[in-house]
RONU-815678 format. One line per 4 residues: number of its first residue (from 1); their letters; for each residue x, y, z of C-alpha. Coordinates in Angstrom, 3 decimals, always signed. Layout:
# residues N
NUM> A> X,Y,Z | ...
END
This chain:
# residues 282
1> MLGR> +8.579,+25.232,+22.555 | +6.322,+23.074,+24.720 | +4.326,+26.171,+25.676 | +3.811,+27.021,+22.009
5> LIKH> +2.610,+23.504,+21.269 | +0.116,+23.660,+24.146 | -1.117,+27.073,+22.985 | -1.512,+25.726,+19.451
9> ELKS> -3.496,+22.741,+20.721 | -5.850,+24.920,+22.770 | -6.320,+27.413,+19.962 | -7.052,+24.680,+17.439
13> TSRL> -9.894,+23.273,+19.537 | -11.264,+26.405,+21.208 | -13.934,+27.487,+18.705 | -16.381,+24.673,+19.310
17> FLIL> -16.054,+24.827,+23.102 | -16.479,+28.608,+23.112 | -19.904,+27.971,+21.550 | -20.968,+25.010,+23.704
21> YPAL> -19.944,+26.437,+27.094 | -21.904,+29.728,+26.876 | -24.899,+27.894,+25.379 | -25.050,+25.515,+28.356
25> LVIA> -24.759,+28.355,+30.879 | -27.391,+30.449,+29.069 | -29.888,+27.573,+29.111 | -29.159,+26.919,+32.796
29> LFMT> -29.708,+30.603,+33.610 | -32.870,+30.612,+31.507 | -34.239,+27.601,+33.360 | -33.324,+29.212,+36.687
33> FVNP> -34.823,+32.673,+36.185 | -37.444,+32.286,+33.432 | -39.039,+28.985,+34.449 | -40.582,+30.534,+37.609
37> FFEN> -42.356,+33.061,+35.340 | -43.960,+30.280,+33.290 | -44.784,+28.421,+36.492 | -46.712,+31.446,+37.777
41> LSDS> -48.351,+31.723,+34.368 | -49.540,+28.147,+34.602 | -51.071,+28.910,+38.011 | -52.965,+31.934,+36.637
45> YAAG> -54.151,+30.671,+33.278 | -55.298,+27.260,+32.121 | -53.364,+27.579,+28.862 | -50.271,+28.474,+30.870
49> TAIY> -49.938,+24.876,+32.052 | -49.391,+23.631,+28.512 | -46.921,+26.443,+27.819 | -45.064,+25.739,+31.042
53> SFVT> -44.829,+22.009,+30.306 | -43.617,+22.645,+26.755 | -40.973,+25.219,+27.748 | -39.601,+23.250,+30.695
57> GMMG> -39.568,+20.059,+28.646 | -37.694,+21.697,+25.768 | -35.214,+23.455,+28.036 | -34.590,+20.288,+30.015
61> FLYG> -34.048,+18.310,+26.806 | -31.638,+20.914,+25.403 | -29.789,+21.121,+28.710 | -29.285,+17.365,+28.913
65> LLIV> -28.346,+17.233,+25.230 | -25.707,+19.938,+25.690 | -24.147,+18.173,+28.687 | -23.899,+14.935,+26.731
69> AIVV> -22.535,+16.866,+23.738 | -19.846,+18.570,+25.839 | -18.711,+15.282,+27.418 | -18.706,+13.366,+24.131
73> ITMI> -17.165,+16.148,+22.048 | -14.448,+16.713,+24.647 | -13.337,+13.087,+24.407 | -13.708,+12.940,+20.624
77> TIIM> -11.695,+16.139,+20.264 | -8.919,+14.751,+22.458 | -8.745,+11.576,+20.368 | -9.075,+13.183,+16.940
81> RFYK> -6.501,+15.911,+17.638 | -3.872,+13.276,+18.280 | -4.959,+11.143,+15.343 | -5.091,+13.953,+12.770
85> NVLG> -2.216,+16.035,+14.119 | +0.298,+13.205,+14.549 | -0.883,+10.219,+12.510 | -2.873,+11.988,+9.788
89> DEGY> -1.845,+14.290,+6.972 | -0.831,+16.999,+9.455 | +1.731,+14.562,+10.848 | +4.030,+15.155,+7.869
93> LMMT> +4.397,+18.756,+9.030 | +4.169,+18.307,+12.812 | +6.810,+15.587,+13.004 | +9.307,+17.749,+11.097
97> LPVT> +9.183,+20.461,+13.758 | +12.337,+20.763,+15.912 | +10.644,+19.253,+18.961 | +10.833,+15.817,+20.520
101> EDAH> +8.153,+13.159,+20.564 | +7.872,+13.805,+24.317 | +6.865,+17.405,+23.634 | +4.125,+16.335,+21.221
105> IVAK> +2.682,+13.801,+23.682 | +2.908,+16.063,+26.735 | +1.440,+19.083,+24.909 | -1.582,+17.119,+23.747
109> LIAA> -2.011,+15.519,+27.171 | -1.927,+18.899,+28.959 | -4.398,+20.377,+26.451 | -6.664,+17.369,+27.009
113> LIWS> -6.515,+17.912,+30.777 | -7.289,+21.627,+30.427 | -10.342,+21.058,+28.235 | -11.607,+18.236,+30.451
117> IASS> -11.269,+20.353,+33.599 | -12.905,+23.307,+31.853 | -15.821,+21.136,+30.711 | -16.291,+19.750,+34.231
121> IVIL> -16.254,+23.244,+35.753 | -18.779,+24.599,+33.252 | -21.135,+21.658,+33.821 | -20.813,+22.067,+37.606
125> ISIL> -21.542,+25.813,+37.395 | -24.612,+25.152,+35.250 | -25.882,+22.628,+37.808 | -25.341,+25.162,+40.606
129> FLIS> -27.391,+27.670,+38.601 | -30.226,+25.178,+38.311 | -30.374,+24.339,+42.001 | -29.642,+27.872,+43.220
133> SSFD> -33.310,+28.718,+43.750 | -33.794,+25.811,+46.161 | -30.201,+25.513,+47.290 | -29.722,+25.399,+51.013
137> LSIF> -26.360,+26.807,+52.056 | -26.538,+24.752,+55.234 | -25.391,+21.772,+53.182 | -21.867,+23.180,+53.328
141> RQMR> -22.069,+23.304,+57.123 | -23.375,+19.741,+57.191 | -20.563,+18.575,+54.936 | -18.017,+20.291,+57.163
145> EALV> -19.516,+18.689,+60.277 | -19.433,+15.282,+58.605 | -15.749,+15.728,+57.751 | -14.985,+16.816,+61.321
149> EASQ> -16.806,+13.784,+62.725 | -14.936,+11.501,+60.346 | -11.645,+13.071,+61.415 | -12.507,+12.602,+65.084
153> AGVN> -13.310,+8.952,+64.357 | -9.741,+8.472,+63.185 | -10.200,+9.012,+59.449 | -7.362,+10.881,+57.763
157> VPFE> -9.657,+13.137,+55.725 | -6.972,+14.996,+53.699 | -5.394,+11.676,+52.738 | -8.757,+10.211,+51.692
161> LFLV> -9.578,+13.277,+49.591 | -6.121,+13.125,+48.027 | -6.645,+9.457,+47.124 | -9.983,+10.192,+45.470
165> FAFI> -8.585,+13.177,+43.564 | -5.529,+11.219,+42.432 | -7.763,+8.304,+41.408 | -9.869,+10.574,+39.179
169> LFGF> -6.874,+12.449,+37.746 | -4.718,+9.464,+36.887 | -7.747,+7.519,+35.719 | -8.319,+10.204,+33.106
173> ISNV> -4.624,+10.426,+32.175 | -4.285,+6.667,+31.802 | -7.388,+6.502,+29.583 | -6.097,+9.272,+27.316
177> LIFY> -2.633,+7.711,+27.078 | -4.171,+4.332,+26.259 | -6.031,+5.973,+23.374 | -2.760,+7.543,+22.212
181> TAMA> -0.976,+4.192,+22.432 | -3.688,+2.391,+20.487 | -3.576,+5.014,+17.737 | +0.227,+4.872,+17.582
185> IGPN> +0.218,+1.060,+17.323 | -2.824,+0.782,+15.053 | -1.220,+1.677,+11.677 | +1.368,-1.062,+12.292
189> LTKN> -1.256,-3.771,+12.850 | -3.416,-3.419,+9.752 | -3.515,-1.331,+6.604 | -6.683,+0.284,+7.918
193> RLLG> -5.540,+2.733,+10.615 | -8.898,+2.998,+12.344 | -9.372,-0.766,+12.475 | -5.812,-1.275,+13.721
197> SFLA> -6.273,+1.399,+16.385 | -9.556,-0.186,+17.500 | -7.991,-3.637,+17.771 | -4.995,-2.249,+19.674
201> YIII> -7.319,-0.436,+22.099 | -9.355,-3.594,+22.757 | -6.184,-5.579,+23.512 | -4.744,-2.884,+25.792
205> YIVT> -8.080,-2.431,+27.577 | -8.419,-6.146,+28.289 | -4.867,-6.336,+29.688 | -5.348,-3.306,+31.955
209> QILS> -8.698,-4.619,+33.229 | -7.137,-7.978,+34.061 | -4.333,-6.286,+36.001 | -6.780,-4.043,+37.862
213> TIGV> -9.052,-6.955,+38.732 | -6.178,-9.039,+40.067 | -5.017,-6.185,+42.297 | -8.514,-5.480,+43.629
217> VIWY> -9.163,-9.176,+44.332 | -5.889,-9.465,+46.263 | -6.790,-6.513,+48.475 | -10.358,-7.768,+48.928
221> LAGS> -9.154,-11.182,+50.050 | -6.605,-9.587,+52.390 | -9.347,-7.405,+53.903 | -11.660,-10.398,+54.311
225> VEGV> -8.956,-12.374,+56.110 | -8.314,-9.410,+58.406 | -12.029,-9.163,+59.217 | -12.218,-12.876,+60.040
229> MVAI> -9.179,-12.644,+62.314 | -10.672,-9.680,+64.171 | -13.944,-11.584,+64.692 | -12.075,-14.648,+65.952
233> NNSY> -10.269,-12.500,+68.506 | -13.648,-11.155,+69.722 | -12.464,-7.583,+69.208 | -14.883,-6.749,+66.432
237> DAYS> -16.780,-3.545,+67.154 | -18.122,-0.545,+65.238 | -14.732,+1.148,+65.190 | -13.060,-1.992,+63.894
241> SVTS> -15.739,-2.256,+61.226 | -15.132,+1.301,+60.028 | -11.362,+0.895,+60.173 | -11.436,-2.404,+58.333
245> GLTM> -13.766,-1.047,+55.659 | -11.681,+2.078,+55.241 | -8.491,+0.042,+55.033 | -10.027,-2.136,+52.346
249> MNGV> -11.250,+0.902,+50.395 | -7.837,+2.551,+50.627 | -6.233,-0.676,+49.524 | -8.469,-0.814,+46.451
253> LITS> -7.788,+2.848,+45.639 | -4.041,+2.531,+46.139 | -3.924,-0.673,+44.105 | -5.896,+1.021,+41.339
257> LVTM> -3.580,+4.042,+41.495 | -0.483,+1.866,+41.227 | -2.047,+0.047,+38.283 | -2.907,+3.371,+36.648
261> LICC> +0.611,+4.716,+37.158 | +2.074,+1.570,+35.621 | -0.355,+1.875,+32.710 | +0.507,+5.577,+32.292
265> AAAY> +4.247,+4.872,+32.224 | +3.884,+1.883,+29.890 | +1.468,+3.678,+27.547 | +3.668,+6.780,+27.427
269> LITR> +6.834,+4.802,+26.654 | +5.104,+2.650,+24.038 | +3.553,+5.697,+22.358 | +6.907,+7.472,+22.373
273> YFLK> +8.636,+4.422,+20.886 | +6.158,+4.025,+18.042 | +6.173,+7.738,+17.222 | +9.967,+7.766,+17.155
277> HKLN> +10.751,+4.448,+15.492 | +7.566,+2.996,+13.987 | +5.631,+6.051,+12.784 | +3.557,+5.038,+9.778
281> LS> +1.983,+7.989,+7.928 | +1.437,+6.178,+4.640
END
């Protein structure tokens, strides 16, 4: 049943993205392969300069507009699907289905992840199209050499990459779940659902930021004390500097990850509780 819910979520939101994604890629391809033609035209004819400036300006504007539209619409779609499908008029039907509240939350969360990943991939591909004409493949070799040098210097590269990936992933999940929690609590705060959801989000956001700040400050102070102790012992060198900085960075990332995981668990449980016991569709 969870698979059917996920399929329903993706199908319900696919039409708009199936228009935006190809449009972005078409404009990127146009700018990659057609712009050189107008550039040559501007070199051959005086009037070509004006045409070239107009075309490149318009294409650049449309390209930037589409990227912003994809990012904004992706987030709005994620929020509105939960609001309309669970807390809106559709909720009368959806909440009578023989599935648990967990299935509803997980299905929408997975669909949100899929669309966010898809949007990121499409934007990345479009950027690669744009820079393909001047793209130097040696950058991959340079990146590999930099990773090898970092590994030889004692940096656990796979672990660092894992931390960054986990930070991005759980950062997104925690943000989405916080939105879900705010929307689940909102109708119980005020008669106006949108106002209640907004107030709930502000409160939750402030609490999470306070917790994150406290954790980061603790690790920063611990790293500063470690640096002072190393300097006092006259063992401070370049390696110690890198190690200390890396340790501090890892501490901040790990602290942020722990905070995010706590927020994810708390937001999920609170959302589940309100959907099960405090659902207000009136």
